BAROLUM-398660 format. One record per residue (C-alpha): chain; z, x, y. Coordinates in Angstrom, 1 decimal, decimal comma, padded with zeros to 4 digits. Each point is the difference from the previous one (the first is absolute). Layout:
BEGIN
+------+--------+--------+--------+
: unit :     c3 :     c1 :     c2 :
+------+--------+--------+--------+
:    A :      Z :      X :      Y :
...
+------+--------+--------+--------+
//
This chain:
BEGIN
+------+--------+--------+--------+
: unit :     c3 :     c1 :     c2 :
+------+--------+--------+--------+
:    A :  009,0 :  032,8 : -025,6 :
:    A : -002,5 : -002,3 : -000,1 :
:    A :  001,2 : -001,6 : -003,0 :
:    A :  003,3 : -000,2 :  001,6 :
:    A : -001,9 : -001,6 :  002,9 :
:    A : -001,2 : -003,2 : -001,8 :
:    A :  002,6 :  000,0 : -002,3 :
:    A :  002,6 : -000,5 :  002,7 :
:    A : -002,2 : -003,0 :  001,7 :
:    A : -000,3 : -001,6 : -002,9 :
:    A :  003,6 :  000,4 : -000,6 :
:    A :  001,4 : -001,1 :  003,0 :
:    A : -002,4 : -003,1 :  000,7 :
:    A :  001,4 : -001,0 : -003,4 :
:    A :  003,6 :  000,0 :  001,0 :
:    A : -001,4 : -002,7 :  002,7 :
:    A :  000,9 :  002,7 :  003,0 :
:    A : -001,3 : -002,3 :  002,9 :
:    A : -003,7 :  001,8 :  001,6 :
:    A :  001,9 :  000,6 :  003,0 :
:    A :  001,1 :  003,1 : -001,6 :
:    A : -003,0 :  001,5 : -001,8 :
:    A : -000,9 :  001,7 :  002,7 :
:    A :  003,6 :  001,8 :  000,6 :
:    A :  000,6 :  000,9 : -003,9 :
:    A : -003,5 :  001,1 : -001,0 :
:    A : -001,7 :  001,0 :  003,4 :
:    A :  001,2 :  003,4 :  000,1 :
:    A : -003,6 :  002,3 :  000,4 :
:    A :  001,2 :  003,3 : -001,6 :
:    A :  002,4 : -001,4 : -002,4 :
:    A : -001,9 : -002,7 : -001,9 :
:    A : -003,3 :  001,0 :  000,9 :
:    A : -001,4 : -002,6 :  002,0 :
:    A :  000,9 : -003,1 : -001,1 :
:    A : -002,4 : -002,1 :  001,6 :
:    A :  002,7 : -002,7 :  001,2 :
:    A : -001,8 : -002,0 :  002,2 :
:    A :  001,2 :  000,0 :  003,8 :
:    A : -000,2 : -003,6 :  001,6 :
:    A : -000,9 : -000,2 :  003,8 :
:    A :  002,5 : -002,7 :  001,5 :
:    A : -002,6 : -001,5 :  001,9 :
:    A : -000,9 : -003,2 : -000,9 :
:    A : -002,7 : -002,9 :  001,2 :
:    A :  000,5 : -003,7 :  000,0 :
:    A : -003,1 : -001,8 :  000,8 :
:    A :  001,0 : -003,6 :  000,5 :
:    A : -003,2 : -002,9 :  000,2 :
:    A :  000,3 : -003,1 :  001,8 :
:    A : -003,3 : -002,7 : -000,5 :
:    A : -002,2 : -001,6 :  002,8 :
:    A : -000,4 :  002,5 :  002,5 :
:    A :  002,4 : -001,3 :  003,2 :
:    A : -000,2 : -001,3 :  003,3 :
:    A : -000,7 :  002,8 :  002,2 :
:    A :  001,1 : -001,4 :  003,6 :
:    A :  003,4 : -000,3 : -001,6 :
:    A : -000,1 :  003,4 : -002,2 :
:    A : -000,8 :  002,1 :  002,9 :
:    A :  002,8 :  001,1 :  002,4 :
:    A : -000,5 : -000,9 :  003,7 :
:    A :  000,4 :  003,8 :  001,2 :
:    A : -003,1 :  002,5 :  000,9 :
:    A : -000,5 :  003,5 : -000,6 :
:    A : -001,0 :  002,0 : -002,6 :
:    A :  003,9 :  000,9 : -001,1 :
:    A :  002,8 : -002,0 :  001,3 :
:    A :  003,8 :  000,5 : -001,2 :
:    A :  001,4 : -003,4 : -001,9 :
:    A :  002,8 :  001,4 : -001,2 :
:    A :  002,3 : -002,1 :  002,1 :
:    A : -001,5 : -003,1 : -001,3 :
:    A : -001,1 : -001,5 :  003,4 :
:    A : -003,8 : -000,1 : -000,9 :
:    A :  000,8 : -002,3 : -002,9 :
:    A :  003,0 : -002,5 :  001,4 :
:    A : -002,4 : -002,8 :  000,6 :
:    A :  000,5 : -002,7 : -003,0 :
:    A : -003,7 : -000,4 :  000,4 :
:    A : -001,1 :  003,3 : -001,5 :
:    A : -000,5 :  000,4 : -003,6 :
:    A :  001,6 :  003,4 :  000,1 :
:    A :  003,5 : -002,1 :  001,6 :
:    A :  002,1 :  000,3 : -003,3 :
:    A : -000,9 :  003,5 :  000,0 :
:    A :  001,9 :  001,0 :  003,5 :
:    A :  003,1 :  001,0 : -001,8 :
:    A : -001,7 :  003,3 : -001,0 :
:    A : -002,4 :  000,2 :  002,2 :
:    A :  000,9 :  003,5 :  000,0 :
:    A : -001,1 :  000,7 : -003,3 :
:    A : -003,5 : -001,2 :  000,6 :
:    A : -003,5 :  001,2 :  000,5 :
:    A : -002,1 : -003,0 :  001,5 :
:    A : -003,6 :  000,9 : -000,4 :
:    A : -002,1 : -002,1 :  001,9 :
:    A : -003,8 : -000,6 :  000,0 :
:    A : -000,8 :  002,1 : -003,4 :
:    A : -003,3 : -001,0 : -001,4 :
:    A : -001,1 : -000,8 : -003,6 :
:    A : -003,1 :  001,7 :  000,6 :
:    A : -001,3 : -000,4 : -003,9 :
:    A :  001,0 : -003,5 :  000,0 :
:    A : -002,5 : -000,8 :  003,2 :
:    A : -002,1 : -003,1 : -000,3 :
:    A : -003,1 :  002,2 :  000,2 :
:    A :  000,0 :  001,2 : -003,0 :
:    A : -000,7 : -004,0 : -001,8 :
:    A : -003,3 :  000,1 : -000,7 :
:    A : -002,2 :  001,9 : -001,2 :
:    A : -002,6 :  000,8 :  003,3 :
:    A :  003,6 :  001,1 :  001,3 :
:    A :  002,0 :  001,7 : -002,5 :
:    A : -000,2 :  003,5 : -000,8 :
:    A : -000,7 : -000,4 : -003,9 :
:    A : -002,3 : -002,8 :  000,5 :
:    A :  002,0 : -002,3 : -002,1 :
:    A :  001,4 : -003,5 :  001,1 :
:    A :  004,0 :  000,4 :  001,2 :
:    A :  000,6 : -003,4 :  000,7 :
:    A :  003,8 : -001,7 :  000,8 :
:    A :  002,3 :  001,2 :  002,9 :
:    A :  003,9 : -000,2 : -001,0 :
:    A : -001,6 :  002,0 : -003,8 :
:    A : -001,2 :  003,1 :  002,1 :
:    A :  002,8 :  000,3 :  002,0 :
:    A :  002,7 :  000,5 : -002,8 :
:    A : -002,4 :  001,9 : -002,1 :
:    A : -000,8 :  002,4 :  002,8 :
:    A :  003,6 :  000,3 :  001,4 :
:    A :  002,0 :  002,4 : -002,5 :
:    A : -003,4 :  001,8 : -001,1 :
:    A : -002,4 :  000,8 :  003,1 :
:    A : -003,2 : -001,5 : -001,4 :
:    A : -002,6 : -002,4 :  000,3 :
:    A :  000,2 : -002,0 : -003,6 :
:    A : -002,2 : -000,2 : -002,8 :
:    A : -002,4 : -002,8 :  000,6 :
:    A : -003,1 : -001,8 : -001,6 :
:    A : -001,7 : -003,0 : -001,5 :
:    A :  001,8 : -002,8 : -000,6 :
:    A :  003,2 :  001,2 :  002,1 :
:    A : -000,4 : -003,3 :  001,4 :
:    A :  003,6 : -000,9 :  001,3 :
:    A :  001,2 :  003,5 : -001,2 :
:    A : -000,6 :  003,4 :  002,0 :
:    A :  000,4 :  001,8 : -003,4 :
:    A :  002,3 :  002,2 : -000,9 :
:    A :  001,4 :  003,4 :  002,2 :
:    A : -001,8 :  002,9 :  000,0 :
:    A :  002,4 :  002,7 : -000,6 :
:    A :  003,4 :  001,2 : -000,7 :
:    A :  002,7 : -001,0 :  002,5 :
:    A :  002,4 :  001,3 :  002,1 :
:    A :  003,5 : -000,6 : -002,6 :
:    A : -002,1 :  001,5 : -003,0 :
:    A : -000,5 :  003,5 :  001,6 :
:    A :  003,1 :  000,4 :  000,8 :
:    A :  001,6 : -000,9 : -003,5 :
:    A : -002,6 :  001,8 : -001,9 :
:    A : -000,2 :  003,1 :  002,3 :
:    A :  003,7 :  000,5 :  000,6 :
:    A :  002,4 : -002,1 : -002,1 :
:    A : -001,9 : -000,5 : -003,4 :
:    A :  002,0 :  001,6 : -002,8 :
:    A :  003,2 :  000,6 :  002,5 :
:    A :  000,9 : -003,7 :  000,0 :
:    A :  000,7 : -002,7 : -002,5 :
:    A : -002,8 : -002,1 :  001,5 :
:    A : -002,2 :  002,2 :  002,5 :
:    A : -000,7 : -003,4 :  002,2 :
:    A :  001,0 : -004,1 : -000,8 :
:    A : -002,1 : -002,6 :  001,2 :
:    A :  002,0 : -003,4 :  000,9 :
:    A : -001,3 : -003,2 :  000,5 :
:    A :  001,6 : -003,6 :  001,1 :
:    A : -001,4 : -002,7 : -001,2 :
:    A : -003,7 :  001,9 : -000,1 :
:    A : -003,1 : -001,9 : -001,1 :
:    A : -000,2 :  000,6 : -003,1 :
:    A : -003,7 : -001,7 : -000,4 :
:    A : -002,4 :  002,7 : -000,6 :
:    A : -002,8 : -002,1 : -000,4 :
:    A : -000,6 : -000,3 :  004,0 :
:    A :  000,0 :  002,1 :  002,9 :
:    A :  001,9 :  002,9 : -002,1 :
:    A :  000,3 :  002,1 :  002,8 :
:    A :  002,1 : -002,2 :  001,6 :
:    A :  003,0 :  000,7 : -001,9 :
:    A : -000,2 :  004,1 : -000,5 :
:    A :  000,9 :  002,5 :  002,6 :
:    A :  000,8 :  003,2 : -002,4 :
:    A : -003,0 :  001,4 : -001,9 :
:    A : -000,2 :  002,9 : -002,0 :
:    A : -003,6 :  000,8 :  000,9 :
:    A : -003,6 : -002,5 :  000,1 :
:    A :  000,8 : -003,1 : -001,0 :
:    A :  003,0 :  000,5 : -002,2 :
:    A :  002,6 : -002,2 :  002,0 :
:    A :  004,2 :  000,3 : -001,1 :
:    A :  001,5 : -002,9 : -000,7 :
:    A :  003,3 : -000,7 :  001,4 :
:    A :  003,0 : -001,2 : -001,8 :
:    A :  001,0 : -003,6 :  001,1 :
:    A :  003,1 : -000,3 : -001,9 :
:    A :  003,1 :  001,4 :  001,2 :
:    A :  001,8 : -000,2 : -003,0 :
:    A : -002,4 :  001,9 : -002,1 :
:    A : -000,9 :  002,4 :  002,3 :
:    A :  004,2 :  000,7 :  000,0 :
:    A :  000,2 :  000,2 : -003,6 :
:    A : -003,6 :  002,4 :  000,2 :
:    A :  002,2 :  002,2 :  002,8 :
:    A :  003,9 : -000,5 : -001,2 :
:    A : -000,5 : -000,2 : -003,5 :
:    A :  003,6 :  000,5 : -001,1 :
:    A :  001,0 : -001,2 :  003,4 :
:    A :  002,2 : -003,0 : -002,3 :
:    A :  001,5 :  002,6 : -002,0 :
:    A :  004,1 : -000,4 : -000,5 :
:    A :  002,6 :  002,0 :  002,5 :
:    A :  000,9 :  001,9 : -003,2 :
:    A : -003,7 :  001,1 : -000,7 :
:    A : -000,6 :  000,9 :  004,1 :
:    A :  003,4 :  001,9 :  000,0 :
:    A : -001,0 :  001,9 : -003,2 :
:    A : -003,1 :  001,2 :  001,6 :
:    A :  001,9 :  001,3 :  003,3 :
:    A :  002,3 :  001,6 : -002,4 :
:    A : -002,6 :  001,9 : -002,0 :
:    A : -002,1 :  000,8 :  003,5 :
:    A :  003,2 :  001,5 :  001,3 :
:    A :  001,0 :  001,7 : -003,7 :
:    A : -003,3 :  001,5 :  000,3 :
:    A :  000,1 :  001,6 :  003,5 :
:    A :  003,0 :  001,5 : -000,5 :
:    A : -001,4 :  001,7 : -003,9 :
:    A : -002,9 :  001,3 :  002,3 :
:    A :  002,6 :  001,3 :  002,7 :
:    A :  002,2 :  001,5 : -002,8 :
:    A : -003,4 :  001,6 : -001,6 :
:    A : -000,9 :  001,5 :  003,9 :
:    A :  003,6 :  001,7 :  000,0 :
:    A : -000,3 :  001,7 : -003,7 :
:    A : -004,1 :  001,1 :  001,2 :
:    A :  000,6 :  001,6 :  003,5 :
:    A :  001,2 :  003,4 : -001,3 :
:    A : -002,9 :  000,5 : -001,3 :
:    A : -002,2 : -001,2 :  002,8 :
:    A : -001,9 :  002,2 :  002,9 :
:    A :  001,1 :  000,0 :  003,4 :
:    A : -002,9 : -002,5 :  000,3 :
:    A :  001,0 : -002,1 : -003,1 :
:    A :  003,0 : -000,6 :  001,5 :
:    A : -000,4 : -000,7 :  003,5 :
:    A : -001,9 : -003,1 : -001,7 :
:    A :  002,2 : -000,6 : -002,9 :
:    A :  002,8 : -000,7 :  002,6 :
:    A : -002,3 : -002,4 :  002,4 :
:    A : -000,5 : -001,5 : -002,9 :
:    A :  003,5 : -000,2 : -000,9 :
:    A :  001,2 : -001,4 :  003,7 :
:    A : -003,0 : -002,8 : -000,8 :
:    A :  001,9 : -000,8 : -003,4 :
:    A :  003,7 : -000,8 :  001,3 :
:    A : -001,4 : -002,1 :  003,2 :
:    A : -002,4 : -001,8 : -002,3 :
:    A :  003,6 : -000,5 : -002,1 :
:    A :  001,6 : -001,2 :  002,7 :
:    A : -002,8 : -002,3 :  000,8 :
:    A : -000,8 : -001,4 : -003,1 :
:    A :  002,3 : -003,2 :  000,5 :
:    A : -000,3 : -000,3 :  004,1 :
:    A : -003,3 : -001,4 :  000,1 :
:    A : -001,9 : -002,6 : -001,4 :
:    A : -001,4 :  000,7 : -003,5 :
:    A : -002,9 : -002,1 : -001,3 :
:    A :  002,0 : -000,9 : -003,5 :
:    A :  002,4 : -002,4 :  002,4 :
:    A : -002,1 : -001,6 :  002,0 :
:    A : -000,2 : -004,0 : -000,4 :
:    A : -002,8 : -002,2 : -001,5 :
:    A : -000,9 : -002,7 :  002,3 :
:    A :  001,9 : -003,0 : -000,6 :
:    A : -001,0 : -002,8 : -002,4 :
:    A : -001,4 : -003,1 :  001,4 :
:    A :  001,4 : -002,9 : -001,4 :
:    A : -001,7 : -001,5 : -002,8 :
:    A : -002,1 :  003,2 : -000,9 :
:    A :  000,5 :  002,5 : -002,6 :
:    A : -000,5 :  003,2 :  000,9 :
:    A : -000,6 :  001,5 : -003,3 :
:    A : -003,3 : -002,2 :  000,1 :
:    A : -002,7 :  001,6 :  001,7 :
:    A : -002,4 : -003,0 :  000,4 :
:    A :  003,1 : -002,1 :  001,4 :
:    A :  000,8 :  003,0 :  002,7 :
:    A : -003,6 : -000,3 :  000,8 :
:    A : -000,3 : -003,5 :  000,8 :
:    A :  003,0 :  000,3 :  002,0 :
:    A : -001,2 :  002,9 :  002,2 :
:    A : -003,0 : -001,7 :  000,5 :
:    A :  001,2 : -003,2 :  001,4 :
:    A : -001,2 : -000,6 :  003,0 :
:    A :  003,8 : -001,3 :  001,3 :
:    A :  001,7 :  003,6 : -001,4 :
:    A : -002,6 :  002,1 :  002,4 :
:    A :  003,1 :  001,3 :  002,1 :
:    A :  002,5 :  000,0 : -002,5 :
:    A : -002,2 :  002,7 : -002,3 :
:    A : -001,2 :  002,0 :  002,8 :
:    A :  003,6 :  000,3 :  001,2 :
:    A :  000,5 :  001,2 : -003,8 :
:    A : -002,9 :  002,4 : -000,5 :
:    A :  000,9 :  001,6 :  003,7 :
:    A :  003,7 :  000,6 : -001,4 :
:    A : -001,9 :  001,5 : -003,6 :
:    A : -002,1 :  002,3 :  002,3 :
:    A :  002,3 :  001,1 :  001,7 :
:    A :  002,2 :  001,0 : -002,7 :
:    A : -003,0 :  001,7 : -001,6 :
:    A : -000,3 :  001,9 :  002,8 :
:    A :  003,3 :  001,3 :  000,5 :
:    A : -000,1 :  000,8 : -003,3 :
:    A : -002,9 :  001,9 : -000,9 :
:    A : -002,0 : -001,8 : -001,5 :
:    A : -002,7 : -000,2 :  002,1 :
:    A : -000,8 :  001,6 :  003,3 :
:    A : -003,2 : -002,4 :  000,9 :
:    A :  000,2 : -003,8 : -000,3 :
:    A : -003,0 : -002,9 :  000,9 :
:    A :  001,7 : -003,1 :  001,0 :
:    A : -002,2 : -003,5 :  000,2 :
:    A :  001,6 : -003,3 :  001,4 :
:    A : -003,3 : -002,2 : -001,8 :
:    A : -003,3 :  000,5 :  000,5 :
:    A : -002,2 : -000,2 :  002,6 :
:    A : -001,5 : -003,3 :  000,6 :
:    A :  003,1 : -001,6 : -001,8 :
:    A :  000,4 : -003,6 :  000,9 :
:    A :  004,0 :  000,2 : -000,5 :
:    A :  001,7 : -002,3 :  002,3 :
:    A :  003,9 :  001,3 :  002,1 :
:    A :  002,2 : -002,9 : -000,8 :
:    A :  002,9 :  002,3 :  000,4 :
:    A : -001,2 :  001,1 :  004,0 :
:    A :  001,8 : -002,5 :  002,0 :
:    A : -002,5 : -000,1 :  002,7 :
:    A : -002,6 : -001,2 : -002,2 :
:    A : -000,3 : -003,9 : -000,6 :
:    A : -001,7 : -000,6 : -003,1 :
:    A : -000,2 : -004,0 :  000,5 :
:    A : -002,5 :  000,9 :  003,1 :
:    A : -001,5 :  003,5 : -001,5 :
:    A : -001,8 : -000,6 : -002,9 :
:    A : -002,0 :  003,3 : -000,7 :
:    A :  001,0 :  003,2 : -001,9 :
:    A :  000,5 :  003,3 :  001,6 :
:    A : -003,9 :  000,6 : -000,2 :
:    A : -000,9 : -003,1 :  001,4 :
:    A :  002,4 :  001,0 :  003,1 :
:    A : -002,0 :  003,0 :  000,5 :
:    A : -003,2 : -001,0 :  000,4 :
:    A :  001,6 : -002,8 :  002,2 :
:    A :  001,5 :  002,4 :  002,1 :
:    A :  002,9 : -002,2 : -000,3 :
:    A :  003,2 :  000,9 :  002,8 :
:    A :  002,6 : -000,9 : -003,5 :
:    A : -001,9 :  003,4 : -001,0 :
:    A :  002,6 :  001,7 :  002,6 :
:    A :  003,2 : -000,9 : -002,7 :
:    A : -001,8 :  000,8 : -003,2 :
:    A : -001,1 :  003,4 :  001,6 :
:    A :  003,7 :  000,6 :  001,2 :
:    A :  001,4 : -000,9 : -003,2 :
:    A : -001,7 :  002,8 : -001,7 :
:    A :  000,9 :  002,3 :  002,9 :
:    A :  003,6 : -001,1 : -001,3 :
:    A : -000,5 :  001,1 : -003,0 :
:    A : -001,2 :  003,3 :  001,0 :
:    A :  003,2 :  000,4 :  002,2 :
:    A :  002,1 : -000,5 : -003,2 :
:    A : -001,9 :  003,0 : -001,8 :
:    A :  001,2 :  002,1 :  002,9 :
:    A :  003,4 : -001,4 : -000,2 :
:    A : -000,3 :  000,8 : -003,5 :
:    A : -001,3 :  003,3 :  000,7 :
:    A :  002,6 :  001,0 :  002,4 :
:    A :  002,8 : -001,3 : -001,7 :
:    A : -000,7 :  003,0 : -003,0 :
:    A :  001,7 :  003,6 :  000,3 :
:    A : -002,1 :  002,6 : -001,5 :
:    A :  001,5 :  001,5 : -002,8 :
:    A :  000,0 :  003,5 :  001,9 :
:    A :  001,5 : -001,2 :  002,9 :
:    A : -003,2 :  000,3 :  001,8 :
:    A : -000,2 : -003,1 :  002,0 :
:    A : -001,2 : -003,7 : -001,3 :
:    A : -002,7 : -000,9 : -002,4 :
:    A : -002,0 : -001,4 :  003,4 :
:    A :  000,3 :  003,6 :  001,6 :
:    A : -001,1 :  001,5 : -002,8 :
:    A : -003,3 : -003,1 : -000,7 :
:    A : -002,5 : -001,8 :  001,6 :
:    A : -000,4 : -004,0 :  000,2 :
:    A : -003,4 : -001,3 :  000,7 :
:    A : -000,9 : -003,5 :  000,4 :
:    A : -003,2 : -001,1 :  000,9 :
:    A : -002,7 : -002,9 : -001,3 :
:    A : -003,5 : -000,6 : -000,1 :
:    A : -001,3 : -001,6 :  003,1 :
:    A :  000,3 :  000,4 :  003,4 :
:    A : -001,0 : -003,3 :  000,3 :
:    A : -000,2 : -002,5 : -003,0 :
:    A : -002,1 : -002,6 :  001,8 :
:    A : -002,7 :  002,5 :  001,1 :
:    A :  000,3 :  002,7 : -003,0 :
:    A :  000,5 :  002,0 :  002,5 :
:    A :  001,5 :  003,9 : -001,5 :
:    A :  000,3 :  001,3 :  003,6 :
:    A :  003,5 :  000,1 :  002,1 :
:    A :  001,9 : -000,1 : -003,7 :
:    A :  003,6 : -000,4 :  000,0 :
:    A :  001,9 :  003,0 : -001,7 :
:    A :  003,4 :  000,9 :  000,4 :
:    A :  001,5 :  002,8 : -001,2 :
:    A :  003,8 :  001,1 : -000,5 :
:    A :  002,1 :  003,2 : -000,5 :
:    A : -001,3 :  003,5 :  000,8 :
:    A : -000,4 :  001,4 : -004,0 :
:    A :  001,7 :  002,8 :  000,7 :
:    A : -000,3 :  000,1 :  003,3 :
:    A : -003,8 :  000,5 :  000,1 :
:    A : -001,1 : -003,3 :  002,4 :
:    A :  001,7 : -001,3 :  002,8 :
:    A :  001,9 : -003,1 :  000,5 :
:    A :  001,0 : -002,4 :  002,7 :
:    A : -003,3 : -000,1 :  001,4 :
:    A : -003,2 : -002,2 :  000,5 :
:    A : -003,2 :  001,3 : -000,4 :
:    A : -003,4 : -001,2 :  001,4 :
:    A : -003,1 :  001,4 : -001,3 :
:    A : -003,2 : -001,5 :  000,2 :
:    A : -001,2 : -001,8 :  003,6 :
:    A : -001,9 : -002,9 : -001,7 :
:    A :  000,3 : -002,9 :  001,0 :
:    A : -001,0 : -002,8 : -002,6 :
:    A :  001,0 : -003,7 :  002,2 :
:    A : -000,4 : -001,7 : -003,5 :
:    A :  003,6 :  001,4 : -000,2 :
:    A :  001,2 : -000,7 :  003,3 :
:    A : -000,9 : -003,7 : -000,4 :
:    A :  003,1 : -002,0 :  001,1 :
:    A :  001,5 :  003,2 :  001,5 :
:    A :  002,1 : -000,9 :  002,7 :
:    A : -000,8 :  002,1 :  002,2 :
:    A : -003,3 : -001,0 :  001,8 :
:    A : -003,2 :  001,7 : -000,9 :
:    A : -000,1 :  001,5 :  002,9 :
:    A :  003,5 :  001,9 : -000,3 :
:    A : -001,4 :  000,6 : -003,8 :
:    A : -003,0 :  001,9 :  001,4 :
:    A :  002,8 :  001,6 :  002,4 :
:    A :  001,6 :  001,7 : -002,8 :
:    A : -002,8 :  001,1 : -001,9 :
:    A : -001,4 :  001,3 :  003,2 :
:    A :  003,6 :  002,2 :  000,4 :
:    A : -000,5 :  001,0 : -003,5 :
:    A : -002,7 :  001,1 :  000,9 :
:    A :  000,9 :  002,2 :  002,3 :
:    A :  003,1 :  001,5 : -001,7 :
:    A : -000,5 :  003,5 : -000,6 :
:    A :  002,2 :  001,6 : -002,7 :
:    A :  001,8 :  003,1 :  000,2 :
:    A : -003,3 :  002,1 : -002,3 :
:    A : -001,7 : -001,1 :  003,4 :
:    A : -002,2 : -002,5 : -002,7 :
:    A : -000,5 : -003,7 :  001,0 :
:    A :  001,9 : -002,7 : -001,7 :
:    A : -003,2 : -001,4 : -002,7 :
:    A : -002,1 :  002,8 : -000,4 :
:    A : -000,6 :  000,2 : -002,6 :
:    A :  000,5 : -003,3 : -001,7 :
:    A :  003,0 :  001,3 : -002,0 :
:    A :  000,7 : -001,9 : -003,6 :
:    A :  002,0 : -000,1 : -003,1 :
:    A : -001,7 :  002,5 : -001,2 :
:    A :  001,3 :  002,6 :  002,8 :
:    A :  003,4 : -001,7 : -000,9 :
:    A :  000,2 :  000,5 : -003,6 :
:    A : -000,8 :  004,0 :  000,8 :
:    A :  003,2 :  000,0 :  002,3 :
:    A :  002,1 : -001,0 : -003,0 :
:    A : -001,3 :  002,3 : -002,4 :
:    A :  000,4 :  002,4 :  002,2 :
:    A :  003,5 : -001,0 :  000,6 :
:    A :  000,7 :  000,4 : -003,6 :
:    A : -001,6 :  003,9 :  000,4 :
:    A : -003,5 : -000,6 : -001,5 :
:    A : -002,2 :  002,0 :  002,3 :
:    A : -003,2 : -002,4 :  000,7 :
:    A : -002,2 : -001,0 :  002,8 :
:    A : -001,7 : -003,2 : -002,1 :
:    A :  000,5 : -002,7 : -002,1 :
:    A : -002,1 : -002,8 : -001,3 :
:    A : -003,5 : -000,4 :  001,5 :
:    A : -000,8 :  002,8 :  002,5 :
:    A : -001,8 : -002,3 :  002,4 :
:    A :  002,8 : -001,2 :  000,9 :
:    A :  002,9 :  002,6 :  000,7 :
:    A :  000,4 :  002,2 :  002,7 :
:    A :  002,9 :  002,7 : -001,4 :
:    A :  003,9 : -001,1 :  000,6 :
:    A :  001,2 : -002,8 :  001,8 :
:    A :  000,6 :  001,3 :  003,8 :
:    A :  002,9 : -000,7 :  001,8 :
:    A :  002,3 : -001,0 : -003,1 :
:    A :  001,7 :  003,3 : -001,2 :
:    A :  003,5 :  001,0 :  001,0 :
+------+--------+--------+--------+
//
C-alpha cells in the first residue's frame, strides 16, 4: 500500500491535477497510509510599508479613550486626517495609536548607552530594521550613516518558515515599488524582511518579472488552459470511479472517510470552473514602447519615478491574485525605501514649483504638505482592503479580507525628530475572527511635544488629551500606557492569530506578551 501511495501522488501530479485537488485524492489516512499532503491554513498576512514616518497630529484621531468605536466612519470624516481616505472601510479597521518601536529608541545610539557597547547611528534606519524584528540593530564602528542591519528574523519569515514552507509554492513574497537597489549606503533603509541576523531578503521591484515567477503559464493559449481543466475534471472522475470500486472492500470507518472525500471531490468538480484559476490571471498591461520580454527594459521602466503609482497598482493586483490563488500566504509590500527623496508629482495638492524637497527632506521640515503624501498612502491601503474584500473564498467562507490581516506601518512616528514613539500602525481584516474591527485603541500615555508641534489644538488642549488618556482604565483594570507597549507585543498577537502559541517575540526586554485590548 505504501507503493500505491507514492505512485498515485506522482501519477496525479504528472497528469496536471490542480494542487487544491490533491488533499482530497490522496489524503485518506488509513486507505493511503498518511500521504502527507500538506494542509494550508487560510489565514494570511500582508504587511504594507510606507516611508519617512507620518505627521502624528494628522494621523491621530480626535477622540479620547482606551477603546473607541469608529465603525460608522465619523471619526475619520475630517479631510485633514491622514486616515480620511479609509473612511469607507472604517468598520474593517483597527487603529493602533501610541505603540512604541522600543528597540529603535535613540538611547541605543552610542556605545555608552547601547546594550552591546556599539555605535548605533541613524534614525530612519533603526525604525525600518526593527519594526518587524523587534531587535536593536547590529551596530559597530564604521557604521557612520548606517545603523547596521537587523539582528533577528522578521515576523513574516517566522510565519513563512514555520507555517507555510512546503505547503504553498511561495512561503513568502517580498514586493517592492522602487525600493532603492544601491546597497553601498544605508543598506538597512532598504529592507524590512529578514531570515535572521544581518540576512535581509530583497524585494522584487519589477512587476513583469514578479508576474512571470508567480504565474509562469498564464500566457498559455485558450486551448492549453482548456486542456488543463479537462485533465483536472477527468482525474476527479477517475478518482470517484476508483473509490466506488474500493468501497465494498473497506471497513465501516474507511467507508465513511471515503464517502466524505467523494462528496468533497464532487464539490470540487463543481467549483473548478467557478472561481479564479491562477492560470487565467491577466498579465500587467504592456507600457508603450517597452518590450516586456526584456527584463532590463521592464526593470528600467519600473524604476522611473513618474511610473511609481502605475507600478504600485500593478503590484497590488499581482499580490491580490497570488494570495487569492493560494500561491502565498505572507507578503511584505514596500513602497520605496526609508529616506526616499521621491517627489509625488501625481498628488495634485503639492505644487512642486514651490516645494523643492523630496519626501525625506519634507519629513525633516515637518512640511504640512506631508499630509497629502500620507493620505495618498492611506488611499493605497484602502485599495488593498477593497481588493481583498472583493474576493470570495472558494469554500464560501467569507472574503479574502475576512481571513487575512492587512497591516500598514511606517518606520517612525516623526521623521524630523526620528521619534520611534507614537508610531502609526493600522490593521484591517480580522484574520479569521481573531482581531477586533472598527476600533481605535490608545495604548501608551507618552506625550511627545515634537510630534505634536503644529497641532491645531493649543498646547494646553494637547496636555488635556494626554491627561485624559492617562486616566483611562481598561476593562481589566490596567491604566493605559502601563507598561510601555511595543511592536514586539503586536507581533506576538499576530503570531497567536495564526495559531502559534508564544508569549514573546524579538528582544525579550521589549516584549510583554500579546498586545492587550485587540483580540475579538
